[in-house]
N, C-alpha and C positions, 0 to 999 in steps of 0.2 A: 336713359330715363324716357319712358313713354309719355306723350302728351295727349290728354283727352279733353276735347272741347265739348262741353255740354251747354248749349245755348237754347234758351226757351223764349222765343219771340213773343213780345207783348206782356211778359210776366212782370209782376211787381214782387215786393218782399213778402206780401201775404200769401200769394199763390205759390211762390217757390219753396216756402218752408216745408210743406209736406213732401214735396219732391226731393228736397235736400235730405230729409230724414231717410228716404229710401235709397239714396245714393251712397250713404256712408254706413259701414258695418259697425255693429255694436262691439264693445270691447272683447266679449267672449268669441266673436266671430272673426276678429281681425287676423288671427293666425292663419286663416284659410284664404285670405285675399291679399293682393298686392298692397303695399304701403303707399299711401298718398304722401309724397314728399312736400309738395307745394300746392296750396289751394288758393286760387285767385277768385275773389267775389266781386262782380261788377254789376251793381244794381243801382237804381235810383232814377233813371231817365223816365220810366213809366210811372213810378210813384209820384213824380213831380208834376204829372198831369193835373190840370185844374180840378178843384172840387166839382162833383157832378159827373166827371168822367169815371167809367167803370174801373180804370186803372189807378185812379188817385188813391194814395195812402197818406193820411195826415202826417205831418212832420214828426210829432212825438212817437207815433206808431212806427214810422219808418226807422227812426233811431233804435227803438226797442227791438224791432224785427232783425235789423242788421247786427246788433249786438248779440242777439240770440243765435244767429247763424254762426258767428265767430265762436261763441262759447260752446256750441254743439260739438266742436272738435278740439277746442283749446282749454276747456274747463275740466279739471280732474273729476268733478262730480258728475259730469255728463256721461250717459251710457255710451256715447259715441266718441269719448275722449281718445284722441290720438296724439300722444306726445311727440311723435316724429313728424307731424304735419305742421309746416309753416304756413301762415295765413297772410295774404296781402289783399287789401281792399283797393278798389279803384273808384274814383269819383265819376259820375256821369259827365259826358262831354257837354259843352254849351249847345244850346238850341239855336238854330238859324231859322227865324220865322220868315225870312225871305224865300226859303225853300219849302218849309213845312207849312202847309196850307190848311191843316185841320183845325187850327185855332184853339187847341186844347192845352197848350203849354207855351212858356216864354223863357227868355234868357234869365231874367232876374229870379224867377222861382227855381229854375234848375240850379242856379248858383247857390241858392239857400240849401238845397239838398246836397250839393257837392260839399259845402262846408260841413254839413251834418255827417257825411261820410268820414271826413277828417277828424271830427270830434269823436266819433265812435272809435276810430283807429287809435287815437291817443288814449282814450279811456281803457281800451282793451289791450293796449301794448303791442299793436301790430302795425306794420308799415302801411301807408296809403299812397297810391299814385294819384297825383293831382292832374288828372286828364283834362279837367275843365281849364285850369290855369295854363297848361301847356298848349292847348288848342287856342285859347284866347290870345296868348302871346304870339303863337305862330301866325295867327290871322291879323296881327297888328292891332288887336283890340277893336276890330271892325267886324260887326256881325255879318255883314254881307259876304265878307271874305271867308267866313267859315265854310262856305260852299266848296272851298278848295280841299276841305278835310272831311266833309260829310256828303253822303250820296243823296240824301233827301231832306236834310235839315236836322235829322236826329241820328241816323245810322252812319257809322264810320266807313269811309272809303279806304282804298289802298294806301293813300298817302297818310291818312289819319292813323291807320293801323301801324304804319312805320313808326310814328311818334310813340304810340302806346308800347310797341315792342321795345324801343330803346329805353323807355322809362322802366319797364319791367326788368330788363336785363341789368340796368344800373341798380335797381332796388335789390335784386338778388345778390349782385356783387357786393353791395354795401352791407346788407343785413344778413344774408345767408351765403357767404362765400363758399361754403363747403358743397353747395349744389350749383354753383356757377358753372357754366358749360366748360370753362377752362380747367376746372378742377375735378370733373367727373371722369371716372374710369370707363373704358369700353367693356362690354360684356364679352364680345367676340374679338379675336385678334385681328390686326390689320392684314390685308392680303399679302403684304411684303414678307410677313413672317411665316406664311404657310409653306410647308414642305410639299411640293406637288407629288413626291413619291410616297409620302405618308401624312396626308393632311388630317387624318382623324384625331390624333391626340390634342391638337390645338382647337379643334372645332367642337369638341364635346364639352358642353357646359351645363351646369345645373341652373337653368334659366330661372326657375321659381325661387331658388335661393337668392339670386341677384335682385329680383323684383320685390321680394318681401323683406330683405335685410335692411 
């Protein structure tokens, strides 16, 4: 299974919506493109900026926008409905104001948006990774220690991404075991099975059949 990372720095749920619409095929187009097996949506850190910031999205609008993104692929009535696509939401991580010196967000407000992500996940029937809680626990509930997990007080560093990775793998195993890495078949055979004298038969695959099935 291929992994595509589409990150949009500085975006909030308002700005990402038209981009999201362009990234997913409509139902009548889906036979011509690979199937998205798992969609992770990680938004909220910028929405949680204080009112007056260009990135701020009020909490009710944030909830509505996030739910609309989920429904765009999960609701049968949606033009982009994709029944094979599993959706996972991630909460924003906590903010470390000891590192982040722009003065446009804080820990308490971000926590509120993190809770909103979990509320939307429950309402829409999809899993949510509580990145906020995991980071807060890893930092011993000490805001200053969040610097061990964040590069600048908002963005996640290598150690932080390790926590996120573990949370995601565990969520896949628990909720979608059929696409857990231990249960995925390989497209091409392992090298040990290749016959050097006649490698062709094992190496010719219908790749597009695999990526779209």
